[in-house]
C-alpha positions as CSV (number, residue, x, y, z in Angstrom):
1,X,153.0,81.3,152.1
2,X,155.5,78.9,150.6
3,X,158.4,80.8,151.9
4,X,157.0,80.8,155.4
5,X,156.4,77.0,155.3
6,X,160.0,76.5,154.0
7,X,161.5,78.6,156.8
8,X,159.3,76.8,159.3
9,X,160.5,73.4,158.1
10,X,164.2,74.5,158.1
11,X,163.7,75.9,161.7
12,X,162.3,72.6,162.7
13,X,165.3,70.8,161.4
14,X,167.8,73.1,163.0
15,X,166.2,73.2,166.4
16,X,168.8,72.1,169.0
17,X,167.6,70.2,172.0
18,X,169.7,68.7,174.7
19,X,169.9,64.9,174.3
20,X,168.3,65.0,170.8
21,X,171.6,63.8,169.2
22,X,171.9,60.6,171.2
23,X,170.1,58.3,168.6
24,X,171.9,59.5,165.5
25,X,172.5,56.8,162.9
26,X,176.2,56.0,162.2
27,X,177.6,58.1,159.4
28,X,174.8,60.6,159.3
29,X,175.2,64.3,160.0
30,X,173.0,65.7,162.8
31,X,170.8,67.6,160.2
32,X,170.3,64.4,158.2
33,X,169.3,62.6,161.3
34,X,166.7,65.2,162.0
35,X,165.2,64.7,158.5
36,X,165.4,60.9,158.9
37,X,163.1,61.2,162.0
38,X,160.3,62.3,159.6
39,X,160.6,59.0,157.7
40,X,158.3,56.1,158.3
41,X,158.1,52.5,157.3
42,X,155.0,52.0,155.2
43,X,154.1,48.6,153.7
44,X,157.7,47.5,154.3
45,X,159.2,50.6,152.5
46,X,161.3,53.3,154.1
47,X,159.2,56.4,153.2
48,X,159.7,60.1,153.5
49,X,157.2,62.8,152.6
50,X,158.2,66.4,152.3
51,X,155.1,67.3,150.3
52,X,153.6,70.7,150.6
53,X,156.4,72.1,152.7
54,X,156.9,75.2,150.5
55,X,160.4,74.2,149.7
56,X,162.2,76.1,147.0
57,X,165.3,73.9,147.4
58,X,165.8,70.5,149.0
59,X,167.8,70.2,152.2
60,X,171.4,69.2,151.3
61,X,171.3,66.6,154.1
62,X,168.4,64.8,152.4
63,X,170.7,63.1,150.0
64,X,172.5,61.3,152.9
65,X,169.5,59.1,153.5
66,X,170.5,56.3,151.2
67,X,168.1,53.9,152.8
68,X,165.0,55.8,151.5
69,X,162.8,53.8,149.1
70,X,159.9,56.2,148.7
71,X,160.4,59.9,148.5
72,X,157.6,62.5,148.1
73,X,158.6,66.0,147.2
74,X,155.3,66.9,145.5
75,X,153.6,70.3,145.6
76,X,156.6,72.4,146.6
77,X,158.3,75.2,144.7
78,X,161.4,73.3,143.5
79,X,163.0,74.7,140.4
80,X,165.9,72.2,140.2
81,X,167.2,69.0,141.8
82,X,170.9,68.6,142.5
83,X,173.2,65.8,141.1
84,X,173.2,64.4,144.6
85,X,169.8,62.8,143.8
86,X,171.7,59.9,142.3
87,X,173.0,59.0,145.8
88,X,169.5,57.7,146.8
89,X,170.1,54.5,144.8
90,X,167.5,52.5,146.8
91,X,164.6,54.7,145.7
92,X,161.7,52.7,144.3
93,X,159.2,55.6,144.1
94,X,160.0,59.3,143.4
95,X,157.1,61.8,143.4
96,X,158.0,65.2,142.0
97,X,154.4,66.2,141.1
98,X,153.5,69.9,141.1
99,X,156.8,71.8,141.3
100,X,158.6,74.2,138.9
101,X,161.2,71.9,137.6
102,X,162.5,72.8,134.2
103,X,164.8,69.8,133.9
104,X,165.8,66.6,135.7
105,X,169.4,65.9,136.5
106,X,171.3,63.3,134.4
107,X,172.1,61.5,137.7
108,X,168.5,60.3,137.8
109,X,169.8,57.5,135.7
110,X,171.7,56.1,138.7
111,X,168.4,55.2,140.4
112,X,168.5,51.6,139.1
113,X,165.8,50.4,141.5
114,X,163.3,53.1,140.5
115,X,159.9,51.7,139.5
116,X,157.6,54.7,139.7
117,X,158.4,58.3,138.7
118,X,155.8,61.1,138.9
119,X,157.1,64.3,137.4
120,X,153.8,65.7,136.2
121,X,152.8,69.4,136.5
122,X,156.2,70.9,136.2
123,X,157.9,72.9,133.4
124,X,159.9,70.1,131.8
125,X,160.6,70.6,128.1
126,X,162.6,67.4,127.9
127,X,163.9,64.5,130.0
128,X,167.6,63.4,130.1
129,X,168.8,60.4,128.1
130,X,170.1,58.9,131.3
131,X,166.5,58.2,132.4
132,X,166.7,55.3,130.0
133,X,169.1,53.6,132.4
134,X,166.1,53.2,134.8
135,X,165.2,50.0,132.9
136,X,163.0,48.7,135.8
137,X,160.6,51.6,135.6
138,X,157.0,50.5,135.6
139,X,155.1,53.7,135.9
140,X,156.1,57.1,134.3
141,X,154.0,60.2,134.4
142,X,155.2,63.3,132.6
143,X,151.8,64.9,132.1
144,X,151.2,68.6,132.2
145,X,154.6,69.7,131.1
146,X,156.0,71.3,127.9
147,X,157.6,68.2,126.5
148,X,157.9,67.8,122.7
149,X,159.6,64.4,122.6
150,X,161.4,61.7,124.4
151,X,165.0,60.4,124.0
152,X,165.6,57.2,122.1
153,X,167.2,55.7,125.2
154,X,163.8,55.2,126.7
155,X,163.2,52.4,124.3
156,X,165.0,50.2,126.8
157,X,162.1,50.5,129.3
158,X,160.6,47.1,128.6
159,X,159.1,46.9,132.1
160,X,157.1,50.0,131.7
161,X,153.3,49.3,131.9
162,X,151.9,52.8,132.3
163,X,153.0,56.0,130.5
164,X,151.2,59.3,130.8
165,X,152.3,62.0,128.4
166,X,149.0,64.0,128.3
167,X,148.9,67.8,128.2
168,X,152.2,68.4,126.5
169,X,153.4,69.7,123.1
170,X,154.0,66.4,121.3
171,X,153.4,66.4,117.5
172,X,154.5,62.8,116.8
173,X,154.3,59.9,119.2
174,X,158.0,59.4,120.2
175,X,159.6,56.5,118.3
176,X,160.8,54.9,121.6
177,X,157.2,54.5,122.8
178,X,156.6,51.8,120.1
179,X,159.5,49.7,121.7
180,X,157.8,49.7,125.1
181,X,156.2,46.3,124.5
182,X,155.0,46.0,128.1
183,X,152.7,49.0,128.0
184,X,149.2,48.4,129.1
185,X,148.2,52.1,129.6
186,X,149.2,54.9,127.2
187,X,147.8,58.5,127.8
188,X,148.5,61.1,125.1
189,X,145.5,63.3,125.4
190,X,145.7,67.1,124.7
191,X,148.9,67.2,122.7
192,X,149.3,68.2,119.0
193,X,149.2,64.8,117.4
194,X,148.0,64.6,113.8
195,X,148.7,60.9,113.1
196,X,149.4,57.6,114.8
197,X,152.2,55.5,113.2
198,X,151.6,52.0,111.9
199,X,154.1,50.8,114.6
200,X,151.2,51.1,117.2
201,X,150.6,47.5,116.4
202,X,153.8,46.6,118.3
203,X,152.2,47.5,121.6
204,X,150.4,44.1,121.8
205,X,149.6,44.3,125.5
206,X,147.9,47.7,125.3
207,X,144.5,47.8,127.1
208,X,143.9,51.6,127.4
209,X,144.8,54.1,124.7
210,X,143.8,57.7,125.2
211,X,144.5,60.3,122.5
212,X,141.5,62.6,122.9
213,X,141.9,66.3,122.3
214,X,144.4,66.2,119.5
215,X,144.2,66.8,115.7
216,X,144.2,63.2,114.5
217,X,142.5,62.9,111.1
218,X,142.9,59.2,110.4
219,X,143.4,56.0,112.4
220,X,145.9,53.4,111.0
221,X,144.4,50.0,110.3
222,X,147.2,48.5,112.4
223,X,145.5,50.0,115.5
224,X,142.8,47.4,114.9
225,X,145.3,44.6,115.5
226,X,145.5,45.5,119.2
227,X,143.0,42.9,120.3
228,X,143.6,43.5,124.0
229,X,142.2,47.1,123.8
230,X,139.4,47.7,126.3
231,X,139.3,51.5,126.2
232,X,140.1,53.6,123.1
233,X,139.4,57.3,123.5
234,X,139.8,59.2,120.2
235,X,137.2,61.9,121.1
236,X,137.7,65.5,120.1
237,X,139.9,64.9,117.1
238,X,139.4,65.5,113.4
239,X,138.2,62.0,112.4
240,X,135.8,61.7,109.5
241,X,136.0,57.9,109.1
242,X,137.2,54.7,110.8
243,X,139.3,51.8,109.5
244,X,137.1,49.0,108.1
245,X,139.1,46.6,110.3
246,X,137.8,48.3,113.5
247,X,135.3,45.4,114.1
248,X,138.3,43.3,115.2
249,X,138.5,45.3,118.5
250,X,136.0,43.1,120.1
251,X,137.0,43.9,123.7
252,X,135.8,47.5,123.4
253,X,132.3,46.2,123.9
254,X,130.3,49.4,123.6
255,X,130.3,53.1,122.8
256,X,131.4,54.9,125.9
257,X,130.4,58.4,127.1
258,X,132.0,58.9,130.6
259,X,135.7,59.5,130.4
260,X,136.5,56.6,132.6
261,X,134.2,54.1,130.9
262,X,135.7,51.2,129.0
263,X,134.7,51.0,125.4
264,X,135.1,53.3,122.3
265,X,135.0,57.0,122.7
266,X,134.6,58.5,119.2
267,X,131.3,60.4,118.8
268,X,132.8,63.8,119.4
269,X,134.4,64.0,115.9
270,X,133.3,65.4,112.5
271,X,132.3,61.9,111.3
272,X,130.8,61.6,107.9
273,X,127.8,59.7,106.8
274,X,127.1,56.8,106.9
275,X,129.4,56.2,109.9
276,X,127.8,59.0,111.9
277,X,124.4,57.5,111.3
278,X,125.4,53.9,111.9
279,X,126.9,54.9,115.3
280,X,123.5,55.9,116.5
281,X,122.8,52.2,116.8
282,X,125.8,51.6,119.0
283,X,129.1,49.8,118.6
284,X,127.5,46.5,117.5
285,X,125.8,48.3,114.7
286,X,129.1,49.8,113.6
287,X,130.8,46.5,113.7
288,X,128.1,44.8,111.7
289,X,128.4,47.6,109.1
290,X,132.1,47.2,108.8
291,X,132.3,43.4,108.8
292,X,132.8,42.0,105.3
293,X,129.8,40.1,104.0
């Protein structure tokens, strides 16, 4: 199916029609011009979607379209991206979701204007150090890959507000994450975490922290210094107790059940008495129990 779609798209690009070359943009090859005609301007951004085209490789002429600001290559069959990706230095959004990528080219670091990168549901085991040069990145999703860590260079991403590393093979939260002071959303569900480092307190702007489905056995008391937290999901771990300082997380508001609800998600853990019993009275009962008299 994918091969048929890819061949169909290539045939469409290669179709020759009398007079179809008259509007070619200066400096572009004819094939690049044919691709450019699929681009639109959406909310002021030059946008091109080649999603669900069954592509197993990108058209070489694509990389001539330097004016592109949003590029969607999601849900194809891509196994690699060429170094020429770095030529699209006006990209703001790059969507690579749902391919077969085992790596990203180092030239991705040349995309200095990049603000959003979706590379989830691929086969990535690592990301290049050069990605740290995309210092303006605000949203980074690397979920559903085979990643075990992140390069230290990503510590320079001070503009990053949302980071999704869920469904990977991470044993320790990468050190660089604790330097991402702008983070508001951090998703680490379904990894292999056993602990959270004390440095978690450095993420002072964090509002949503999701670490469900790991093997965490204790929560550091420094986690309780994150007074902006509105959603803390620690369900399906190995927690038997909670830090006595947890009552300081006043913005959690309540015990939550639905995955998208704000509040504290904790009841699906092997909690010991009396915490297990106290929680039956809700979050306020827990906080009253923990508060010093």
